[in-house]
N, C-alpha and C positions, 0 to 999 in steps of 0.2 A: 245339368251337371249332377253327378251322384252326390247324395247328401249323407250317406252312411258314414259314421265315424270310422269304420274299418276300411273304407275305400280310399286308396292313396290319392285319387284325383280330388277328393274332398279337401285335402290338405296341400293343394298346389304342387303335387308331384306329377310327373308325366313319365310313363314307362316308354322307353325307346329301345330300339333294337338295331343291330347291324348284322346283315346276312351276307354270307359268302357262298354263293351257289357253285357247285361243280359245273363247269361249262364245257362246251365243245366249240372249237374255232369255226366260225361261219355256219353255225347251226342254231339260228335264232329261236326256232320253235322248241327245241330241246332246252335251250337256256331259259325260255319263258316258263316251261314246266317246272324247272328247278327253282326259279324265282318265286313262282306262285306257291310252291310247296313250303318254302321258307316263310312266305307271307302268312300262310295259314298257321304255321307254328307261332309266329309273332302275335297274331290275333288271339290264338288260343291262350296265350300267356298274358293277355290284357294289355299289349302294347298299343300305343296310339300311332306310332310311325316307325317304319323300318327302312333303312338305307341299304342300297346294294352297290356293287363296284362300278367303276367307270366303264362305259361301253359294255355293260354286262350282258345285254341282249344279243350282241353280236360276237362278243369276246374282244378284248383290247388288241390282241396281237394279229389282227387280220391284214395289217400292212396295206398293200395296194388293192386288196380285195374290197376295201371300202369304196372304191370307185366303180365297183360292179353293180349294175342295176338290180340283178337278181338278189344280191345280199341286202341292198337297201330296201327293196320292196318287201322282202321276207321279214326284215326287222320290224316293219310297220305291222305286218301280220302278227308278229310276236307281241307287239305292244297292244294290239287289239285283244289278244287273249288275256293279257294282264288287266286291261281295262274291263273286260267282261267279268273276270274273276273278282275285281274290286267291288262289284255290286253285292257279292255275297260275303266277302272277307272284310270285316270292319276294321281296317287299318290303312293308314296313309302309306303308300309305297313310293319311294324315290328311286327310279331305275335309270340306268345309263344306256344311251343308244346314239348312233350316228343319225343325223337328220339333215336332209337337203332343204334349204330355204333360200329363195331368191338366187338360184344358180350357184350357191355356195354350200359346202358341207360343214356342218358344225358337230362338235363333240358335246352332247347334251345330257343334262339331268332332267328327267321328266317326273313331275309330281302327279300321282294318280290316287284318287280316292272316290268311293261311292259312285263309280261309273262315269266319272268326269276326269279329264285331264285339266288340272288346275293351273298349270304353268310349265313352261319349258325354259331351262336356264342353260345357255351355251357357255362353254369354257372360254376364259379370257386369255390365259397365258399358256401358250403352246411350246413345250420344250423342243429344242432342236439342237441338242448337244449330246455328247457321249452316245449312248445307245438309243436316244430318242430322235425322231425326225417327224413329229406330228405336223409340222408346217407342210410337209409333202402331201398330206391328205386333207387337212382341216383348215378352216378359217377361224380367226379369233372372233370372239363376241363383239369386239370393237368394230368389226366390219359389218355387223348386222344392221340392216336398214329397217326391217319390219319390227313393229312393236306387238303385233298380233299375227298369228298364222292359222291356217285351216289344218286341222289334224284329226283324222278319223271322224270327219263330219262335225267337228266342234270348232268353235272359234276360241283360240287359246292365247293367253298372254305369252309373249316371247321376249327374252332378254336377260342379261346378267344383273339387271336392276330390280329383280323381283324378291319380295318378302312374302311369306305365307303366314297369315294370321288365323288362329283358331277362334272362331266366333264364340264358342262355348267355353274356352279356356283362355281367359284374358292375358295370362302371362306367357302363353305359348305362341311365340312368333319365331319361325325358323327360316334359315337361309341355306341355299345350296351352292357350293363351289366345287370345282373338279380338280383333283390331284395337284398339278403344278401351281394352281392358284394360291395354295397355302405355303408354297416354298419361296415365294417372292418376298421382298422386304416389307411391303404393305399389302397383305392379302385382302381380297375383296370382302372377306368376312369381317375384317376390322371395321370397315365402314358400315357393314350390315348390323353389327352389334351396336354401334353408335345410333343406328336407326331403329333400335329396339329388338333386334333378334336375340333371343335367349338361348336358342338351340342352333348350332352351326353344323352343317352336314357336309362331309367331303366324300364324293364318289371318286375313289382312286383305283388305279390298277397297280402301279408301283411294283416293278420287279424287285427281287431280293438279291442283295449282295452283302458281303460281310460288313457288319456294323450298321446297316441301314435300319434295322428294326429299332435299335436303341435311339437312333436319330429321329425316327418317326415319333417315338415317345416324347422326346424333348420338344419336337416341333408342335405336336398336338397339345401336349401339356402346357407349354408356354403360351400358345395361342388361346387356349381356353382360359388361362389365368389373366392374360392381358385384356381379353374381351369380357371377363367376368361372365362366362357363358359355358354351356355344355358344348362339347365337340364330339361328333360322331365321325369315325374314320374307317373306311373300308379299303381293302386291297384285293386284287385278283388272286385266285387260288388254283387248285388242281384243274387242269384242262386247257389252260392257256398254252400257246405254242412255246416249246423249249428249243426252237431253232438256234437262238443265241442267248436266251434269257431263262431265268427260273423265277418261280412265284411261290410265295409262302402263305397267302391268304390271311394276313394279319388284319384283325379288326380291333378297334379301340373305342372306348367311351370315356371321356374325361369331363369333369365338372370343376371349373374354376381352379385348374391346376392339379386336381386330385383324380387319379385314375379310379373309375368305378368298375370297369370290366375290360377284359382282354381275352381274345380268342386264342386257343392253342394253335400254333402255326404248323404248316406243312401237313394239314389233314387231307385225307384222301377223299372224303365225302363233303357234301354241303354242310355248313355249320352256321350257327347264329348265336349271338350274345345279347344279353338284356341288361338294362340298368334303369333305376328310377331316379330321374333328375329332379332336384328340388328347385323348382322355378322361383319360389318365394325367397330362398336364400340368395339366389342370383340377383333378383330384383332389389332386395334389401341392401346387398353390398353396393350395388350401383347407386342406390338412393343415398347411402351414407357417405359415399366417396365423392366429395364435391368436385374433384378434378375430372370425374366422369362427365359431369355436365359441362365443364370447361371444354373438354374434348369435343363434345357434341356441338357446342357453339362454334368452336374453331373450324370444324369440318362441316359446317352447315350446308355448304353447296353439295358435297357428296351425299350427305344424309338426306337432304330434300329430294335428291334425284331418284330415290327408290320408289317403286310402285308396290302397293300392298294388295295382295290377293286374299280375300277373306272367305272362309268356308267353314262349315261345321266339321270338326274332327270327331270321329267315332271313338267313344271311350266306354269301357264296360260299366254296367249299372250294378254289378255285384261286388261283394267284398274282394279286395285284392291284397292278400297278405300271404307270406311275409314280403316285406319290401325287398326289391332287388338291389340292395345297397347295404353296406355295412353301417350299422349304427352302433358305435362303440359304447359299452357300458361306462367306460371311463374316458370321456372326451379329452381330459387334460393329461391322460397317461397313455402313451402309445402302447399298443398290444405287443408289437414286435420287440423282443428283448434288446436287439441292437439299437433300434430307434429309441427305445426307452432310456437306454444308457446314454445315448447321445443327447436326448432331451435333458436328462438330469445333469450331465456335464455342463451343458450350456446355461441352464437355469442357475446352477450353483455358481458358475463363474460370473454371471451377470450380477448376482447378489454380492459376491466378493468384490468385484471390480467397483461396484457402486459404493460400497462401504470404504474401500481404499481411497476413492476420490473424495468422499465426504470427510474422512479423517485428514487427508492431505490438505484439502482446501481450508479446513477449520483450524489446522495446526494442532489438533488434539492427538495425543499419543495413547490415551487410555479410553477404554469403554467399560461401562457398568451394565450388567445384565442379571436379571433374575432367572434362576434355574429351578424349575418345578419338578424335574424328572419326567416331564411329559414330552410330547412330540414336538411342539412348536419351539419351545425354548431350547430343546436339544439341537434342532437344526440351526437356529439362530446362533447358538454357541459355536457350532462347527463352522459357520460362515465367519464369525469373528476370529476364530483361530487361524483360518487360512488367510484372512486379511492381514493379520499381524505378521504371518510368514512373508506375504508379498511386500509388506512395508519394512521387512527386516527388523521388526521390533520383537521383543520377547513376548511370549504368550502370557507371561505373568502380568502384562499390561491389561489383560482382561480381568477385571474385578468382578468375579461371579459370586452371587449370593443366593443361597437357598434359604427360604424363610418359612419354616414349618408353622402351620396354624392349627386350628381346632380339628380339622378334618384330614390333615396330611397323613397318608398311609405310610406304613413302614416300607412298602415296596417303592413308592416314588421317592421317598427321602433317601433310601439306599441308592436308587438309580442316580439321583442328583449328585450324591457324593462321588459315586464311581465316575460319572461323566466329567466332573470337574478335574478329577485325578487323571482320567484318560486324556483330556485335552492339555493338561499342564498349565492351567490358568491359576490365578490367585483365588483360592477358594475360601469362602466365609460362610458362616451359618448364623442366622439371627432368628431367635424365637420371637415371633410377633404377637404371641398370645398376651403377654403383659400389656403391651401398648393397645391392643385391641380391647382388652377388658377395661382399660382406662377410658378409651373412647366410648365404649358402650355405657359405662357408668356416667360419663359426662353428658350423654344425650338421653339418659334415663331409659335405656333399653332393658327389658325384663331379664335378659340373660345375665346381666351384671348382678341380679338379685337371686341368682341360682335357678332361674326358670329355663327350661329347654325350649326356647322359642327361636327356631331357625328360619327366620324370615329373610327377605331380600336385604334388609338393613344389616342383619347379622352377617350375611355373605359379603356384602359390599364393604363393610368396615374392614374385613380382612384384605380384600383386594386393594382397597385404598391405602391401608397401612403399608403394604408391600411397595406400592408405587411411590408413596411419600418417602420411604427409606431410600429407594433407588435414586430419586432425583436429588435428595440431600447428599447422598453419598457421591453422586456425580459432581455436585458443587464442591464437596470437600476434597475430592481427589483430582479435580480439574479434568473430568472426563465427560463423555456423553452417554446417555441412556439408550440402549439398543432395544427397540420394540420387538415383540415376538408374535403378535397376533397375525392371523393369516387371512387370505381372501374369503374363505368360506365363512369365517366368523364375522367378518365385516358385512358380508352379504346378508347374514341372518341376524345381525345385531347381537350376536352372542359375545358381547364384550361389555364390561362395565364402563360407563362414560368417564373419561378422564383418568383411567388407571392403565396398568401396564400392557394389557392386550389391546388397548385403544390408543394410549398416548405414550410418546417417547420423544427423544430428540431425533431418532432416525430408525425406521422400521424396515428391516431387510426382508421380512416375510409377507408384506402387505398384499402383494399380488400373486402369491403362491397358494393354490387351493389345497385343502387338507388331504385329498386323495393323492396329490403329487408329493407332498412333504414326506409321507411315509416311504415312498420310493427314493426320494432324495437321501434320506438318512441311510437307507440300505445301500444306495449307490456309494456313498462316502465310505461305508465299511468295506463293500466288495471291491472297490477300486483302490483301496488302501491309500486314501488321501493323507492319512497320518501314519504311514508306514505299516509294518506288519504287527503292530501291537494288537492285543486281544480286544476285539470290538464287540464282544458278546453283549455288553451293556447297551449298544445301539439296537441290537435285535430285541432285547428286553423292552426297551422304550417303545419300539414299534408295536409290540404285542400287548402293551398296557392299555386298559380301558381308558377311553378319552373322557376326562372328568375335570370339572373346575375344583374339586376337592375343597368345598367350602362348608359342607354339612356333614357332621360326624355320622358314622354308620352305627347300626344297632348291635352288630355281632362282634366284629373284630376290625382291626385296622391294617390287615395284611395287604389289602388292595383297595383302590378307590371305591367309596360307597355310592357316589353319584355317577350317573351315566348321562353324559351330554346328549347322546343320540336318542335316548328315550324321551327327551323333551323336544328337541328340534328336528328329529328325524335322522335317518341314516345319512351320513355325509356322502356316501356313494350316490345316493339319489339326489340329494340337495346340490351336489356339485354338477350333476347332470342338468338339473333344472337351472342352475346358475349359468352354465355355459350357453344354453340355448336362449335364455332370457337376455343376458348381457351381450353376447356376441352377435346374435341375429335378431333379437327383439320379437321372437315368435309368440304367438298366442298360446295361452295355457293348454287349449285343446290340442294343438299340434304337438306341444311338448309332451303331453300325455300319450299321444299316438306314437311318438318316437320312443318314449320310455317303455311303452308296452312292447314294442318290437324288440328293443334291446334286452329287456329284463324278463320276458314272459317265461322262458325256459332256458335250459343250459345248452341247447343245440344252437342257439343264436349267439353270435359273438362278432368278432373275437374279443377276448379280454386277456390280460396278462396271464400266461400259462405257468403259474407257479402255485405250489401247494398253499402258500399263505394268503393267496388272493381269494376273497370271499366268492362263493358260488351261490349267492342268494338269488331267490326268485321273487318277483313282486307281481301281484295281481293288479288289475286296473283299480280296484278299491284301495290297495296300498299306495299306488301311484297318486291317485287323486287326494288321498288323505295327506300325504307328505308334501305334495305340490301346494295344497291349500295353506299349510304351515309356511312354506317358503314365500308364497305370494303375500300373505299378511305381513310377515316380518320384513320382506324386501321392499315392498312398495309403500308401506304405511308406517311401520313402527321403528325403523332403523336408520332412515336416511339422515336424521339430525346428527347421528354419530359419525357418519361418513363425510359430512361437510367440513369437518375440522381435523381430519386425520393428518399425521405428520408426513414429512417427505418419505418417499419409498420408491425403489426402482420398479418399473413395469418389466415383467419378465416374459410375457407371452401375448400372442395375438388374441387369446381368449378374453383379454381385457383386464382392466384394473378398475377399482372403485374410487380412485382419487378424484376429488372435484376439480383437480387441475389436469386430469387426463381423460379417461374414456367415459366417465359417468358424471353428469351434472343433472341434479333433480331437486325439486322442492322438498323441504323437510316436512311439510305438512300436507302431502298429497293423500289420496284415497286409494284403496286397493279393490274397491267394489267392482270396477269394470273387469278386472282380471279374474276375480272370484266368480262373477256371473258367467264369464266365458267358460270357466272350468265346469260349471254346472251343466253345460251342454254335453259333457262327456258321459256316456252311459256307464253304469256300474258293472256291466258284463259285456 
């Protein structure tokens, strides 16, 4: 197996292809030539396997010609040409052909690689309705008696119960079914997936009628999602008989419900599509979903019935980049504007609905919240305002406090004031400096004696004073404190233990990553959640430097003096690292590989196409440096803060860090294993 960091097979990807050759009805030798040509393209692009349409060597629309010996004999000649070509073309080919076995004719998928026929899979479900009458020509796989057949001088496994295992790629096990097999209530591929198949292949012909293309998408997408597998789907194209039907040559590749590639339909010439399937993601989803194992046990009889054919799958030994799949720079933020707006709408309403329920259940009518003029508290305030609207309570029941300290800039203080006015809450301003000075004096801190010592104690005294005020104000006004800290901060431990970005009565932001919160605030403004009022202040907040504002600046106080991202790394990279660590548990070396693909230049995307979205580029050194920061903070130094976080709604499948939800971990574990793995990544 390739060991190069830059080879996709090193990271448990497999490049797959679906080819749709132009065909001629009842001209197998021509069809074989077209098939071989596409196989050569697949191999040249580094694919490990390529699937072709149902009955592709003969053409699907031969009708009663299938009972002509001349056609059947020539199809075997065509297969022989494919077999011979497979010696020099390093790719597994799955081709369709009619095959006579034990006085019956079967519609078959034939697996060919390295000069061997590794197996023949006959079709189980033969449609005999509407325009289909396959029972007229073919027998179902259920009628097959032989388990092995002689084909082109080789002894070959035969049956619908075959799985094909790559000896050199442990996570690659594939299964072939044919057209109608996936249209039935329980497709054969469902049992194959339970038996370990991670790639499901469908050799289809499938004529086209209005609406059928969309239904194929639903069918293939749902089957790949239910089976937690990749699904390769072909259909016949130009050249099939149009006596009564038409053909569009649709080809699809899905992975766990997500489309990776689709062919342009109605092409005149042969065409092929590629995608890189992440076998590890599929395997990990199955591993983490305990009901998957329950299903395997429940259907043990069907699972145990499969036979496994093992052989070495040819894969390229050279670097294979870029990946033939989209790796989004912002995995928590959809690139498509319409999908992004939909995501923001749903997340916002989840947060609002959760707060509405908490207030209703507790009997509380007021909330207390600290407003810094920064991103997180702004969004939490917007959630509180909409919750009050839903409860038909006045927004003045939101008791908002901005609490300037030693490092509060004029910009953020002005934004905090405008925000509270924009929302229409009850606004207060408390200068915490006197109480902080008293605390610093009580503990003997040098700052209380006039010395400029801005250590962590100096910072945390300010954070602690703000939180102390909020909790006592909540007691005083019979309300609850709303937390503002987000998922990214929890992941990196960028929150002071026991203070506002860590502790509250209820935290509406706890499972929302920083990169998404910026879009949420913009969406609230753009969708006019609060009417047509001027929302420039929201745009100003989004464009403000992310900062704890706890250490005074040297020059002026017109903007935050501290930069959070200069310490913990860019949030856009750290959210990327968080997503693949939390959602899939990937090794750092693979996360770095994915990050390099996503961030290496501006031609790789997609990402949100707006002027305000950063177009940063990161080298592998940048990626490793920031990933190391993430690994240390996530795995070793921050878990004790996460084990006691307050209640908060989970908003996305990307996960949460609540110890009652997606993430349970010891507070005193080590990060060494992850850091050692990261060291295997080259610097160039």
